[in-house]
N, C-alpha and C positions, 0 to 999 in steps of 0.2 A: 836462326840456324836453318841451313838448307834442308828442304824436305823433298823426298822423291815422290812424284805423282804416279798414279797407276799407268797413265799413258806414256810415261817416260821410262818405265822399267826396262823395256826391251832395248831402247836406245842406249841407256846407261849400262845395261848388262853387256851389250855388244862392245862398248868402249872398254869395260873391265876385261872382257874376254880378249880383246885385241892387245891390251896392255900385258895381260898374262902371257899371251902367245909370244909377244916381242921379248919379254924378260923371263921366259920359262927357265932358261939356264940358271938364272939367279935364284928363282924360286926353288928349283930342284936342289941347289946347293944349301938352301936354307932349311928345307923340309922335304922328306921323301913322299909326303902326301901330295905334293905337286908334281904331276907327271902327265904323260900323254893321255892316259886314261881319264884323269881328272879334267883335262882340257876338253876331251870329247864329251864328257858328262855335262859340262857347263854349256857347250854348244848345243847338245841335244835338248837341254832344258829350255834354252832360248827359242829354238825352232819349234818345239812342241807347244810352248806357250803362245808363240806368234800366231799359229794356226787358230788357236782358240780365242784370243782377244784382239787380234788384228787381221781378220780375214781380208783377202786382197780387194774385194769390191768396196767394203767399208773404208779400208785404208786409203784407197784411191779417191773416194768421195771427200774424205777428211783432208787429204793432201790438196786437192783442188780448191776446196773452200778456204783452207788456210792460206793458200797462195793468193787468192783474190783478196782475202782479208788484209794481209800484209801489204799487198799492192795498193789497196785503197788508203790504208794508213799513210803510206809513203806519198801517194798522190795528193792527199789533203795537206800533208806537211809541205810539199813542194808549192802548193797553192798559197799557203800562208807566207812562204818565203817570197813568192812572186809579188804578193800584195805589199809586203814590207819593202821590196825593191821599188815598187811604184810610189810608196810613201816617201821614199828618199828623194824622188824626183821633184816633189812639190813642197818639201818641208821648208824651203827657204822663202816660199811665196804665199803659202796658205797656212792659216792657223787652224789646223785640224790635228789635235793631239793623237799621236800614234797609239796611245793607250786605249783610245776609243775602239780600236779594231780588235782588242783582246787577243792579239796574235800569240804572245808568249803563253797566255793561259791555255789556248787551244793546243799549242805544241806540248805543253805540260801534260795535258790529258792524253795526247797521242802517245807520249812516252809511257804513261800509265796504262795505256790500252783501255781507257775508260770511254766506251762508245757513247754512253749517255752524256758524259761530260763534253765530248767532242761535238755531239749534235747540238746541245744547248749552247755551248760556248760560241759556236759559229753564228748564232743569232745576233750577237753583238757586232760581229764582223759585217754581217749583211746590213744591219741598221746603220752602221757608220758609213758604208758605201752608199746606200740609198739616200741617206740624209744629206750627203755632200756630193752627190753624183754630178750636179750642175757645175761644180767647181773642179771636180776630179777628172771629168771625161777627157780633157785635153792632155792628161798625163797617162792615159791608157786604161782608166777605170771605165767599166760599162756593166750593163746588166748581165752580160754573158758570164762574167766572173761569178756572180751570185748563182746563176742558173747551173753552172758547171759544178760549183762546190755543193750546192743543194742536192744535185743529182748524186754526187759522190757520197755525201753523208747518208742519204736515204739508202743507197746501195750497201753502204757499210753496215747499217742497222739490219737490213735484210740478210746480208751475208753472215753477220754474227748470229742471228736467229737460226739460220741454216746450220751453222757450225755447232751451235749449242745443241741442236736436235741430234746431230750426228754423234756428238760427245755423249749425249744421253744414251744412245744406242750402245755405244762402246762401254759406257758405265755399267750397263746390265751384264755385259760379258765379263767385265772386271769382277763384279759381285759373284758371278757363277764360278770364277776361277781364282778366287782370292788366296786359297791355300798354295797354289803353285806360284802365284805372284810373290807371296811372302817368302817362299822358299828361294826364289830367284834373288830377291832382295838380300836374303841371308848369304847367298853365294857372292853377291857383289861386295857385301860388307867383309866377308872372309878374305876375298882377294885384296881388297883395299887395305884391310888391317895389316896383312903381311907385307903388302907392297910398301906401305909407309915405313914399316920396321926395316925392311931390306934396304930401301933407299936412304934411310937415315944414316946408314953405314956406308953405302956405296956412293951415293950422290944426293946429298940432302936437298939440293936445288930441284931435283927431279921428283921428289916424293909427293909434290903437290898434285901430280896427275893421278894419284891414288886417293884423292879426297873427293867426297861427294859434291862439295861446292864447285870444284873444278869441273867435274863431269857434267853437272847440271848446267853450268854456264856454257860449256862447250856444245852440248846437245841442243839447248834452247836457241843458241845463236845459229846453229846449223839449220834448224827448222826455218828461221827467218831468212837466212841466206839462200836456202834452197827455193823458198817461195819467190824471192825477188829475182833469182837467177833464171827462173822459169818464165819470167814475165815476157 
């Protein structure tokens, strides 16, 4: 079951607020409790909490670290694809099983965002290249591939540590403002509950946008997209 994290409350609340704003006429016809005053109250709650748990300086540092983190994941994935393409060049001439490079395993760890798994998984890639470099150099393999990947994986580890430290700072803010966070979560649930009821009658295909699973999928993808678009 989808679960809302503390650092996602504001983003998900903003989405719920936007949905409510867009469909306010339907909500009003469903219940008098949904009106402009209620809309303003939700917006005030979001902005008041933002100041307390997402101050501009900390948010900027987190955003920059997240951007570099997802860039590095993408760069390492691109390198594994590049290596796989080089494997294709020699597969008819050399007996070096592609599995020795553990490329699929590394990409699996990238999808899981398992930094430790990525770091250790690349060791097999480095070993396969080094072991067969004499045969592979004519097909584009060289030590610079290892050096570049090694540099990227080390930077990935350092960036993840930096990000974890920033998240820890924010976690302290979450703990100090948990009551307001929970209240905003209640507001999100309230909006979503009635949104699903309304669209069950109005347009069943659209009620999904009032589910937490949809909201989380959307905001998490937006974080990754924003990071990559700023590259």
